[in-house]
N, C-alpha and C positions, 0 to 999 in steps of 0.2 A: 409341801408336796400337794399337788392337786388331787382331789378325791374322784376325779372324773373317770379315771381308767378302771374298768372292771377287771377282775383277776382272770387272766386267760385260762382256758380249760386245757389241761395237759394230759397226755398219756406217757408214762415213764416206766422204763425197765432198766435195771442195773445188774451187772455180773462181775464177779472177780474170780480168778483162777490162778493157782500157783504156776501153771505152765508144766512143761514136761521135764524140766531139768532142775528145778529148785524146790527144796523142801519147805522153805519159809516164804510166805506171801508178805512182801514189804509194801504192797499197795494198800490204799484205803479209798473209800469214796463216800460222798454225802449226796443223797438224793432226796432232800426235804425242802419243799418250796419255802422261801423263794430262791434257794441256792442249790446248785448242782455242780459237783466238782469231783475230780480224780486227783489223788496225790500219790506220788511214787517215791517211797522212802529210800534213802541211801545211808549206808553205815554198816552194811553186812548184817549177819545174824544178830550182832550185838545191839543194833539200834534202829535199823531201817524201818521196821514195822512200828516202832514207838514214834519215830519222826513223822510218818504219814498220819498216824492216829492223832498226833498233836495238832497237825494242820486241820484235820476234820473237826476236832473238838473246839478249836478256836473259832472256826466259822459257825459251828452249830451254836455256840454260846453267844456270838455277836449277832447272828441273823435269824435264829430259829423263832418260829411261832408268829410269823407275820406274813401278810400277803406280798408286800413290796419292801425292799431294802432301800436305804438311802446311800448315796455315794460315800458319805463319811463312815457308814457302817462297814462297808467293804474295806475301806482304808484301815479301820480299826481291827478288822478281822485279820488282815495281812500283817499288821504290826504285832498282834497277839500271837499269830502263828510263828512269826520270826522269833519272838521271845521264847515261846514254848519249845520250839525245835532247838534253840540255843541251850536251853536247860537240859534237854535230852543229850545233846552233844557233850555238855560239860561233865557228864557222868560216864563218858566212854573214853577209851584210849585212841580210837580211830576217828572220832568225830561223827557227826550225823548231819543229814540235810534231807530236803524233800523238794520235788517239783510240785506244782499245783497248777491246774488249768480248770476253768469252769465258767459258768454263767450265773448271773443273779438277776432276778426280775427287779427292775426299777421303773419309776415313772419319769417321763421327760415330756414337757409341754402337755401334760395331761394324758399321755398315751403310754402304753406298756412298751418297754424296751428291754433288751438284754444288755447287761454290762458284762462283756466278755473280758476275762483276765487270764494272764499267763505268766508263770515263772518256771523256766526250764523247758523240757522237751515233751511233756504231755501236750495233747492237742485238743482243740475244738474244731469240728467240721460242721458245715451247714449243707443240708441236702434239700433241694427244691425240685420237684418234678423228677427228672433223671440226672440233674446236674449236681456235682459235689464241689464244694469250695472249702479250703482250709482257712479258718478265720484267724487263728493264732500263728505266730511266727516262732519257730523253735529257737531257744537260746542254747545253741550247740556249736561245736567246732565245725561240723559239717555244714550247717546253715551259713556260718560266717564265710566259709570257703566258697559257697555258692554265690553269696552276695558280692564277693570279690572277683567272681568270674574264674576261680581256680578249680571249681568242681561243678559238673553238670547236675541239675536237680534230679534227673532220672538216675544218677549214680549214687544218690544218698542211701538208697536201700542197701547197697553192698559196700558202702564206705566202712573200712575197718574200725575207724574211731568214731562211728556214729553215736556211740553212747557217752562220749565226752561232752558234758554240758558246761555252759559258761555262766549260768545263773541258777541259784537254788535258794529256797527258804532255809534260813539258818546259815547261809554262806556269806562271805564278804560282800558279794554282789547279789542282792535279793530284789533288784528292781523289777516291778511288775508292769508289764505292758497291758493296756486296756483299750477297749473299743466299745462304742455305744451303737447297738444294732437294733433296728425295729423288730418287734415280735410280729411274725407273719403267719397267718392261717395256712395250714398245710405244710409248713416246713418241718423237717426232721433234723434234729441236732444230735451230734455224736461227740461225746467227751471221752477221751481214752488215754491210757498210759502208753509209753513207747513199746510195751510188750505186744500191743496190737499193731501199731503202724510200722514197727520194724520187721514184722513177719508178714503182714498183708499190705500189698501196695494199694495206692489210692484208687486205681481202677477196680480192683477186687472189692474194696470197701464200698465204692459207689454201686457196684452191681448188687451186693448183698442188701444194702439199704433200699435200693430200688425194687428188688424182687420180694423182699420180706414184708409181710403184712403188719402184724402187731410189733411193737417195740420189743416184746419178749422174744419173739421169733428172730428178729434181727440180732439181738444181743447174744443169744445162744449160738447163732450161725457164725458170728464174728469170732467168738471165743473158740469154737470148733475149728474154724479156718486157721487161726493163729497156731493152735496146737498141731494141726495137720502139717503146717509149714515149718515146724521145729519146736515151737513153744519154749524158746530159750530164755524167756523172762516171764515174770508175772504179768498177767493180762487183766486189766480192769477197764470197764467202760460203762457209760450211761447212754441210752438211746431215748430221746425225748421228742414226742410229736406235739405240735400245737394244733389242737382240734378246733378251737374257737376263741374269740376274745382278742385276737390280734388284728393286724391290718390285712385287708384283702388285696392290697396292691403288692405286686412282686417287688422285691428289693434286690438291688445289685450291690449291696454293701460288701466290701471286702476288707482286707487288712490295710488298705491304702492310707487310712487316717490314724495310724497307730501313734500313741504317745506313751511315754514312760513315766512311772510313778515311783519315787523312792520309798522303800518300805523302812522308814525311820521316823523318829519323833518330830522331824521338821516338816513332814508332809501334812499340811492342814487341809488339803483337798485331794480328790482323786481325779485328775484331769483325764478326759477321754477324748477319742477322735471319732469323727463321723465320716 
């Protein structure tokens, strides 16, 4: 790893809320450089919160206390998360799993980059100026129907089976998609569970991120908006601003370069797309 890249200066805020209809919060988040992630646990009151906490602990143990992570560190964290969630599931009657979406600071060619990763339907968005782009691709039944041309993307918000996911940490298919994205000064990144994006559409998210000043203000406004719109699920999110230390050139990186990484012992690298 090249020592040339200075650590970017970041402003970060995180929030989690059980929502309006659930007594237990099965979400968890980690916002400790170099890794920022949201995990949404599954397994009901019996194990969902334990599953998401297991994901967070695996990443904290693998990546904590450093300025930059290595690609193999992220791979190891995903492997450990899969193992720990499987242990949680083994002690339950219903099983357990968790989504995870996040970003990790890495160095590439001596420059700071985000390694964006995703399993399930939690999301990473990138906001630059007044434009919002979703960097991750949902692993969900609704997204598969969109890709097959059987459902319009604008109808995902009201699709009755939008919560049916096709990949999860601790499940039979725990493949992680990953992307390598340059760190850009002035960008704002949003990492969130589906409790936010299922209640607040992308245009409303874009407006809040555009109009809000500090990350704390944006985070509080997004949670409030999700609850105002029903709050039918737990809501967790991280808002991160890059203040300095990244590239000054605008980047148009999207999800077009996606690649899949198996979360198993045979994965000796973490391939990424650009």
